[in-house]
C-alpha positions as CSV (number, residue, x, y, z in Angstrom):
1,M,-22.7,-4.0,26.9
2,A,-20.9,-2.2,23.8
3,A,-22.6,1.2,24.4
4,E,-21.5,1.4,27.7
5,R,-18.4,0.7,27.2
6,L,-18.3,3.1,24.5
7,R,-19.3,6.0,26.9
8,R,-16.6,4.8,29.2
9,L,-13.8,5.5,27.0
10,N,-15.6,8.5,25.9
11,V,-15.6,9.9,29.4
12,E,-12.1,8.4,29.5
13,N,-10.9,10.9,26.2
14,G,-12.4,13.6,28.1
15,I,-15.7,13.8,25.6
16,D,-18.7,14.9,27.0
17,P,-21.9,12.6,25.5
18,Q,-24.3,15.4,27.1
19,A,-22.7,18.2,25.2
20,G,-25.6,18.9,22.8
21,D,-25.4,21.5,20.7
22,R,-21.9,22.5,22.4
23,Q,-20.4,19.9,19.9
24,P,-20.6,20.0,16.3
25,A,-22.8,17.9,14.1
26,S,-21.6,14.3,14.3
27,L,-20.4,12.0,11.0
28,G,-21.5,8.7,10.1
29,Y,-23.0,6.5,7.4
30,A,-25.5,3.5,7.0
31,P,-24.0,0.1,6.9
32,F,-22.0,-0.8,3.8
33,E,-22.8,-3.1,1.7
34,V,-19.3,-4.3,0.2
35,G,-16.4,-6.8,1.2
36,L,-14.9,-6.3,4.4
37,N,-11.6,-4.8,3.2
38,N,-14.1,-2.2,1.7
39,Q,-15.6,-1.7,4.6
40,K,-12.3,-1.2,6.1
41,V,-10.9,1.6,3.6
42,A,-14.8,3.6,4.1
43,L,-13.9,3.5,8.0
44,C,-10.6,5.0,7.4
45,G,-12.2,7.9,5.1
46,L,-15.0,8.4,7.7
47,F,-12.0,9.0,10.1
48,L,-10.2,11.5,8.3
49,K,-13.8,13.6,7.3
50,A,-13.9,13.4,10.7
51,R,-10.5,15.2,10.9
52,D,-10.5,17.2,8.4
53,L,-13.5,18.9,9.3
54,G,-13.4,19.0,13.2
55,R,-16.6,16.7,13.4
56,P,-16.6,13.7,15.9
57,L,-18.2,11.0,14.2
58,V,-20.5,7.7,15.1
59,L,-18.5,4.1,14.6
60,P,-20.8,2.5,11.8
61,D,-22.3,-1.3,12.1
62,L,-20.2,-3.5,9.8
63,C,-22.2,-5.3,6.8
64,T,-22.2,-8.7,5.9
65,F,-23.3,-11.0,3.3
66,D,-23.9,-14.5,2.1
67,P,-23.2,-14.9,-1.5
68,S,-25.3,-18.0,-1.8
69,S,-28.3,-16.5,-0.5
70,G,-28.0,-13.1,-1.9
71,K,-28.7,-11.4,1.5
72,H,-26.7,-8.6,3.4
73,G,-26.6,-8.3,7.1
74,R,-25.1,-6.0,9.8
75,T,-23.1,-6.5,13.0
76,P,-22.2,-4.3,15.5
77,L,-18.0,-3.2,14.9
78,D,-17.3,-4.0,17.9
79,R,-17.4,-8.0,17.2
80,V,-14.8,-7.7,14.8
81,Y,-12.5,-4.5,15.8
82,P,-12.0,-3.9,19.5
83,I,-13.4,-0.1,19.6
84,E,-10.5,0.4,22.3
85,I,-8.2,0.8,19.8
86,L,-10.0,3.1,17.5
87,H,-10.4,5.2,20.3
88,S,-7.0,5.3,21.0
89,F,-6.3,6.1,17.6
90,A,-9.0,9.3,17.2
91,R,-7.9,10.7,20.5
92,A,-3.8,10.9,18.9
93,Y,-5.5,12.8,15.9
94,G,-8.3,14.8,18.1
95,I,-11.0,13.2,16.7
96,D,-14.3,12.7,19.1
97,I,-16.0,9.0,19.0
98,V,-19.9,10.0,20.3
99,D,-22.6,6.8,21.1
100,A,-25.4,8.7,19.6
101,P,-27.0,8.5,15.6
102,P,-25.2,10.5,12.8
103,V,-26.5,13.5,12.3
104,D,-24.5,14.1,9.1
105,S,-24.9,10.9,7.1
106,V,-21.8,11.7,5.0
107,G,-22.2,8.6,2.4
108,A,-20.3,5.6,2.7
109,W,-19.4,5.7,-1.0
110,D,-18.1,9.0,-0.5
111,C,-16.2,7.6,2.4
112,F,-14.5,5.3,0.2
113,V,-13.2,7.2,-2.1
114,E,-11.7,9.3,0.5
115,G,-9.8,5.9,2.2
116,S,-9.2,4.6,-0.8
117,T,-7.3,7.9,-2.1
118,C,-5.3,8.0,1.0
119,V,-4.0,4.2,0.7
120,A,-3.2,5.2,-2.9
121,V,-1.4,8.1,-2.3
122,E,0.3,6.8,1.1
123,G,1.4,3.4,-0.7
124,W,3.1,5.4,-3.5
125,R,4.9,8.2,-1.0
126,G,6.5,4.9,-0.1
127,P,8.5,4.9,2.9
128,A,8.1,8.7,3.8
129,A,4.3,8.1,4.6
130,L,4.9,5.0,7.4
131,D,4.5,7.5,9.6
132,G,1.2,9.4,8.0
133,F,-2.7,9.0,8.8
134,G,-3.3,6.1,6.8
135,C,-0.6,3.6,7.8
136,Q,-1.3,4.5,11.0
137,F,-4.6,3.7,10.8
138,F,-4.4,0.6,9.5
139,R,-1.6,-0.4,11.7
140,H,-3.6,0.0,14.7
141,L,-6.7,-1.9,13.1
142,L,-6.2,-5.2,14.0
143,P,-9.5,-7.6,14.3
144,R,-10.1,-9.9,17.0
145,I,-9.3,-12.6,15.4
146,A,-5.7,-11.8,14.8
147,T,-4.9,-12.9,18.4
148,A,-8.0,-16.0,18.6
149,P,-6.3,-19.4,19.4
150,A,-8.2,-20.3,16.1
151,T,-6.0,-18.1,14.6
152,A,-2.5,-19.4,16.4
153,R,-3.4,-23.2,15.7
154,L,-4.0,-22.4,11.8
155,K,-0.9,-20.7,11.4
156,T,0.9,-23.2,13.3
157,A,-0.6,-26.0,11.3
158,V,0.4,-24.8,7.9
159,F,3.8,-22.3,8.1
160,R,5.1,-24.6,10.6
161,D,3.5,-28.1,10.8
162,E,2.9,-28.2,6.8
163,E,6.2,-26.3,6.3
164,I,3.6,-24.4,3.5
165,R,5.5,-21.1,2.3
166,L,3.1,-19.6,-0.4
167,V,-0.7,-18.1,0.2
168,V,-2.9,-17.8,-2.5
169,Q,-6.1,-15.6,-3.2
170,L,-8.2,-18.0,-5.4
171,R,-10.9,-15.5,-6.7
172,V,-12.9,-18.0,-8.7
173,E,-15.6,-17.6,-6.7
174,K,-19.4,-17.3,-8.7
175,D,-20.0,-13.6,-7.2
176,W,-16.1,-12.4,-8.5
177,L,-17.2,-14.1,-11.8
178,R,-20.4,-12.1,-11.9
179,Y,-18.7,-8.8,-10.3
180,S,-15.9,-9.1,-13.0
181,E,-18.2,-9.6,-16.3
182,A,-20.9,-6.6,-15.1
183,T,-17.8,-4.5,-13.9
184,L,-14.3,-5.1,-15.0
185,S,-15.3,-6.4,-18.5
186,P,-16.6,-3.0,-20.1
187,I,-13.7,-1.1,-18.8
188,I,-10.7,-3.4,-18.5
189,P,-8.5,-5.0,-21.8
190,A,-9.1,-8.6,-22.2
191,A,-6.1,-9.1,-22.4
192,E,-5.5,-8.6,-18.5
193,N,-6.4,-11.9,-16.6
194,Y,-8.3,-11.2,-13.9
195,N,-10.6,-13.8,-14.6
196,L,-8.4,-16.9,-14.7
197,S,-9.6,-20.2,-13.6
198,F,-8.0,-22.5,-10.6
199,L,-5.6,-24.2,-13.3
200,E,-4.9,-21.1,-15.1
201,I,-4.0,-19.4,-11.7
202,F,-1.6,-22.8,-10.5
203,H,-0.1,-22.5,-14.4
204,K,1.2,-19.4,-13.8
205,I,2.4,-20.2,-10.1
206,R,4.1,-23.3,-11.9
207,T,5.8,-21.5,-14.5
208,S,6.9,-18.6,-12.4
209,L,7.7,-19.9,-9.1
210,G,9.4,-23.1,-10.4
211,Q,9.2,-26.4,-9.0
212,G,10.0,-25.7,-5.6
213,V,6.3,-24.9,-4.8
214,D,5.2,-28.1,-3.8
215,S,2.4,-26.7,-1.5
216,A,0.2,-23.8,-0.8
217,Y,-2.6,-22.2,1.6
218,I,-6.1,-20.9,-0.1
219,V,-7.5,-17.9,0.9
220,C,-11.2,-17.5,-0.9
221,D,-14.8,-18.0,0.3
222,E,-14.8,-21.7,0.3
223,N,-18.8,-21.8,-0.2
224,D,-18.8,-19.7,-3.2
225,L,-16.4,-22.1,-5.4
226,P,-17.2,-23.1,-9.2
227,A,-16.1,-27.0,-8.0
228,S,-16.1,-28.7,-4.4
229,K,-12.8,-28.2,-2.8
230,D,-11.9,-32.1,-3.5
231,E,-12.2,-31.8,-7.0
232,I,-9.8,-28.5,-7.3
233,R,-7.6,-30.0,-4.7
234,A,-7.1,-33.2,-7.5
235,A,-7.2,-30.8,-10.5
236,V,-4.1,-29.0,-8.9
237,S,-2.2,-32.1,-7.7
238,G,-2.7,-34.1,-10.8
239,R,-2.2,-31.4,-12.7
240,F,0.8,-29.3,-11.7
241,G,2.0,-32.0,-8.0
242,I,0.6,-28.9,-5.9
243,R,-0.8,-29.8,-2.6
244,I,-3.2,-27.0,-1.4
245,L,-5.1,-26.5,2.2
246,W,-7.8,-24.6,3.4
247,K,-8.8,-23.4,6.6
248,S,-11.1,-25.9,6.9
249,D,-8.8,-28.8,6.6
250,V,-7.6,-27.6,9.7
251,L,-10.2,-25.9,11.7
252,D,-12.8,-27.9,13.3
253,P,-16.8,-27.7,12.3
254,E,-17.2,-26.2,15.8
255,T,-14.7,-23.6,15.5
256,L,-15.5,-22.8,11.9
257,R,-19.5,-22.5,12.7
258,Q,-18.4,-19.8,15.3
259,L,-16.4,-17.6,13.1
260,S,-18.7,-15.3,11.7
261,T,-18.3,-15.1,7.7
262,L,-16.3,-11.7,8.3
263,D,-14.3,-13.2,10.7
264,R,-13.5,-16.1,8.2
265,T,-12.6,-12.9,5.3
266,A,-10.3,-11.3,8.1
267,L,-8.8,-14.8,9.2
268,D,-7.7,-15.4,5.6
269,F,-6.6,-11.9,5.7
270,E,-4.1,-12.4,8.5
271,M,-2.8,-15.9,7.1
272,A,-1.8,-13.8,3.3
273,L,-0.4,-11.3,5.7
274,A,1.9,-13.8,7.6
275,A,2.8,-15.5,4.6
276,P,6.4,-15.8,3.4
277,A,5.2,-15.4,-0.1
278,F,1.4,-14.9,-1.4
279,V,-0.4,-14.4,-4.7
280,G,-3.3,-12.6,-5.9
281,L,-4.4,-9.8,-7.9
282,S,-4.2,-6.2,-8.8
283,R,-8.0,-5.8,-9.2
284,S,-8.7,-7.0,-5.9
285,T,-9.1,-5.1,-2.7
286,F,-8.0,-8.2,-0.8
287,S,-4.8,-8.4,-2.5
288,N,-4.7,-4.9,-2.6
289,M,-4.9,-4.2,1.2
290,V,-2.6,-7.7,1.9
291,S,-0.1,-5.5,0.5
292,Y,-0.4,-2.5,1.7
293,E,-1.0,-3.6,5.4
294,S,2.1,-5.6,4.9
295,F,4.0,-2.7,3.9
296,C,2.6,-0.8,7.1
297,R,3.1,-3.5,9.9
298,T,6.7,-3.9,8.6
299,R,7.3,-0.8,7.5
300,R,9.1,-2.0,4.3
301,S,7.9,-3.1,0.8
302,P,6.6,-6.7,0.9
303,P,9.4,-8.3,-1.1
304,N,7.4,-11.5,-2.6
305,H,4.0,-10.5,-3.6
306,F,2.8,-11.4,-6.9
307,I,0.0,-10.7,-8.9
308,Y,-1.4,-13.7,-11.8
309,N,-3.7,-10.7,-13.5
310,V,-1.0,-9.8,-15.9
311,P,-0.8,-11.1,-19.4
312,G,0.8,-14.1,-20.5
313,D,2.0,-17.3,-19.0
314,H,4.2,-15.8,-16.0
315,L,3.0,-14.1,-12.6
316,G,4.1,-10.7,-12.0
317,R,5.9,-9.2,-9.2
318,R,4.1,-6.3,-7.4
319,Y,6.6,-3.3,-5.6
320,D,3.5,-0.9,-5.1
321,N,2.6,-1.4,-1.3
322,G,-0.8,-2.4,-2.9
323,C,-1.4,1.5,-4.1
324,R,-2.1,0.9,-8.0
325,L,-4.6,-1.4,-9.9
326,G,-3.1,-1.7,-13.6
327,P,-0.7,-4.5,-13.6
328,H,1.8,-2.1,-15.5
329,E,2.0,-0.2,-12.5
330,V,1.9,-2.6,-10.4
331,M,4.9,-4.0,-11.7
332,N,7.0,-1.1,-11.8
333,P,10.0,-1.6,-9.6
334,I,10.5,2.3,-9.1
335,H,8.6,2.2,-6.8
336,L,10.9,0.2,-4.2
337,R,13.0,3.6,-4.0
338,E,16.3,1.1,-4.4
339,P,19.2,4.0,-3.5
340,L,21.9,3.9,-6.2
341,A,24.0,3.9,-3.8
342,P,24.6,2.5,-0.4
343,L,23.1,4.7,2.7
344,G,25.9,5.5,5.4
345,W,25.3,5.7,8.7
346,D,26.4,9.2,9.3
347,D,24.2,10.5,6.3
348,I,21.8,13.1,7.4
349,H,18.3,12.7,7.5
350,W,15.9,15.9,6.4
351,P,12.6,16.0,5.6
352,V,13.6,17.1,1.7
353,S,11.3,16.2,-1.4
354,L,12.1,15.2,-4.8
355,C,9.8,15.8,-7.5
356,A,11.2,14.3,-10.7
357,H,9.3,14.3,-13.8
358,V,9.8,10.9,-15.6
359,S,9.0,9.9,-19.0
360,T,6.2,7.5,-19.3
361,L,5.2,7.6,-15.6
362,G,4.7,11.0,-15.1
363,D,5.7,12.9,-11.4
364,F,7.2,10.8,-9.2
365,I,7.8,11.9,-5.4
366,S,10.6,10.6,-3.1
367,E,11.0,12.2,0.7
368,G,13.6,11.8,2.7
369,G,10.8,11.9,5.8
370,A,8.3,14.3,7.7
371,V,10.7,14.4,11.2
372,P,14.0,16.3,10.8
373,G,16.3,13.3,11.9
374,V,14.1,10.4,11.8
375,Y,14.0,8.5,8.6
376,G,11.7,8.5,6.1
377,G,13.7,6.9,2.9
378,P,16.0,7.8,0.7
379,I,15.6,10.7,-2.1
380,V,16.1,8.8,-4.9
381,C,14.1,8.4,-7.8
382,G,14.7,6.5,-11.4
383,L,16.4,2.7,-12.3
384,R,19.9,2.1,-12.3
385,E,19.1,-1.0,-14.5
386,G,15.3,-2.0,-16.2
387,D,13.2,-0.1,-18.4
388,G,15.7,2.1,-20.6
389,Q,12.6,4.0,-21.5
390,L,12.4,5.5,-18.1
391,A,14.8,8.9,-17.9
392,I,14.5,12.5,-15.2
393,E,12.9,14.8,-17.6
394,G,13.2,17.1,-14.9
395,F,12.4,18.2,-11.1
396,S,12.3,20.3,-8.0
397,L,13.1,20.4,-4.5
398,T,11.0,21.0,-1.8
399,W,11.4,21.1,2.2
400,E,10.0,22.0,5.4
401,M,13.2,23.1,7.5
402,P,13.7,26.7,7.9
403,S,17.4,26.6,8.5
404,L,17.9,24.9,5.5
405,G,18.9,26.4,2.2
406,L,19.5,24.1,-1.3
407,E,19.6,25.3,-5.0
408,Y,19.8,23.2,-7.7
409,R,19.9,23.2,-11.5
410,A,19.1,20.9,-14.4
411,L,21.8,20.0,-17.7
412,R,19.0,20.2,-20.8
413,P,19.3,18.2,-23.7
414,D,20.8,20.7,-25.8
415,G,24.2,20.9,-23.0
416,T,22.9,24.3,-20.7
417,W,22.4,24.5,-17.3
418,S,19.2,26.0,-16.2
419,A,19.5,28.5,-14.0
420,W,20.2,27.9,-10.5
421,A,16.5,27.4,-8.5
422,G,15.0,28.0,-5.3
423,K,12.4,26.0,-3.2
424,G,9.5,24.5,-4.9
425,E,10.6,26.0,-8.5
426,F,10.7,22.9,-11.4
427,V,13.8,23.3,-13.6
428,G,13.5,20.8,-17.1
429,T,10.5,20.6,-18.6
430,R,7.2,18.1,-18.4
431,G,5.6,15.8,-21.1
432,M,8.1,17.0,-24.2
433,G,10.4,14.6,-24.2
434,Q,13.2,16.7,-23.5
435,R,15.4,13.9,-21.1
436,L,18.1,15.7,-19.3
437,L,21.7,15.5,-19.0
438,G,22.9,15.8,-16.0
439,F,21.8,17.8,-12.0
440,S,23.3,19.7,-9.5
441,V,22.1,20.6,-5.9
442,R,24.1,22.3,-3.6
443,L,23.8,23.6,0.1
444,T,23.3,27.5,1.0
445,G,23.4,29.5,4.4
446,P,24.9,28.4,7.9
447,L,24.4,24.5,7.1
448,S,26.8,24.6,4.0
449,L,29.8,25.3,6.6
450,G,29.2,22.3,8.1
451,F,27.0,19.6,5.9
452,Q,27.5,18.8,2.2
453,C,24.9,17.7,-0.6
454,I,26.4,14.8,-2.5
455,C,24.0,13.3,-5.8
456,F,24.6,10.3,-7.6
457,G,23.7,10.2,-10.9
458,S,22.9,7.0,-13.1
459,F,23.2,7.2,-17.0
460,A,22.1,5.2,-20.2
461,G,24.9,3.2,-21.8
462,K,27.1,4.0,-18.7
463,P,27.6,0.8,-15.9
464,D,29.0,3.0,-13.1
465,L,27.6,6.0,-11.1
466,V,28.7,9.2,-11.7
467,Q,28.7,11.5,-7.7
468,A,29.3,14.9,-7.5
469,S,29.9,16.8,-4.4
470,L,29.3,20.6,-2.8
471,G,27.5,21.8,-5.9
472,R,29.4,20.2,-8.3
473,D,28.2,18.7,-11.9
474,C,26.6,15.3,-11.6
475,A,26.7,15.2,-15.5
476,A,29.0,12.1,-17.2
477,E,31.1,12.9,-20.0
478,P,30.8,12.5,-23.1
479,P,27.2,13.2,-22.2
480,R,24.5,10.8,-21.8
481,I,20.7,10.6,-20.6
482,L,19.9,10.6,-16.9
483,R,17.9,7.6,-15.6
484,A,18.0,8.0,-12.1
485,M,19.3,10.3,-9.2
486,Q,19.6,10.5,-5.8
487,I,20.4,13.1,-3.0
488,V,22.2,12.7,-0.1
489,F,23.0,15.1,3.0
490,R,26.2,14.5,5.3
491,R,28.8,16.1,7.2
492,I,31.5,17.3,5.8
C-alpha cells in the first residue's frame, strides 16, 4: 500500500518510475542503527546529498531498537513520518524520490555527518537561516504521532490539567551509561556533568529554578531506567518536593501497547517541544534537536531551555538553538544576536552579512536575511553586557544585492584607521589579540541618496551606546575597546 501511494505521488510530481537509464542512479542507505533523532539527521543529510548531486533518492526504512534485548529491527519510514510531506519538500527543491532499491549506497554515517553539519551551521546562523534547507526540512518533518489523539490527550493532561510547566530529559537510562562510559569518557573532561544520577539532576533544577518548580514531566525510555518509576518518584518527591509524571501515568496500557518504540520517542519529543521550559543536556541529540526544531517551528530562539551537563550545582541556560555540544559554547548569549539598539518599523532589511572576528570565540556571522526586504535578523555581533573578554578584533561585510554599495573601515588599537574596504575585504586582525577601537560604514552609489547606514557601538567601560551615521566614525571618546557592533539601514 505504501509502495502504491509512493508510485502515485511520483506520478503527480512528474517523476517517471519507468525511466530506467534516463534517470541518474538513485541514492540511499541501509537502516541506520542509532536513535530516532540521529536517524532524522541522517535523512536530512540524504536529501542534501540528493540535491547537491542532482540525484534521485530512495527513502530508507527506520531502525528500531530494544535496549532490554539489545536487538535492532526495521520499519517503513511511512509508519512514523507521512511520506507525502517528504514528497512536498523534495518537489520544492527539485529532488526526485523513487520507489526502487538504491543503486548507489552513500552510507548512513556519511549522511548523518552531512545532516548534522547542516543543523550546526543553520542553528549557528540564527534567524537568517530560518528559510534554509535544514530549517525547512525539520519544520516539515512532523511525525504522525504529533497529530494523534493520544498526543492531544497527553498534552491536555500534563500542561492544562496538571499545570506542569517543566519537561526534563532524564538521561539516566542504562544504555546512556554504557554509551557515555565507552564514547564520551575518553574525550570529554570529567568536570562536565553528562552522566548524573536523577537526584543530582533534580538538585540542579531546584538550585537553579527555585521553589517555584513543584512538578515536572519526564521524557526518557521508561523500560531502561536504573530504578523503578515509583522509586524515582518517591526519591525526587521526598528530597525536593517535586512531583513527577511520565507518559505511562496518563496514557492507558492499551494505547501505550499500540505505540512503537519510535512512536514513543517521537511523542516524548513533541512533549518537550510543547513545554514552556525544558531541561536536557548538550551531549544528547534529543536535547539538541528539541532546541533546534523549536527554533525552526517557532522562528525564534527557545527562551527557557537549559542543560544540566555544566560543571557546578546549577543548570546552564542555552542560547545556541541546539547547534553546539560544549556547555561553554551552548551558554554563550552572543548566539541570541540581541540588538544593541531597538529596531525601527522603518528599518530596511537588506541581505548583508557581517563576519566579525571575536576574541576568545573566533569568526561570528550575523546576517540581515537572504531576500531583500524580508527580515532575517539584526546585523549585530557582540554583547553589550556580560563576558568582558569578548571584543571585536576585525570584520568584513558581504552582500548579494547588485545595486547596494558599501564601504567600511576599522579603528586599530594604535589609533589609526584602516583604508576604506569593499565587499568581502577583512579589516582588522585575526588571532593577534588586537582589539578594535571603532568602525565606520557608509553607503555608496545611487542608494546613498535615499538611504543611510547607522552604526551602533558598545565600548568597554562605557554604559551608553555610540551612534554614528552617514559614514561618520563610531568610536568612544576617550578611546575604548569595541565590544559589540550593530549596523542598521534606514531611509533618510
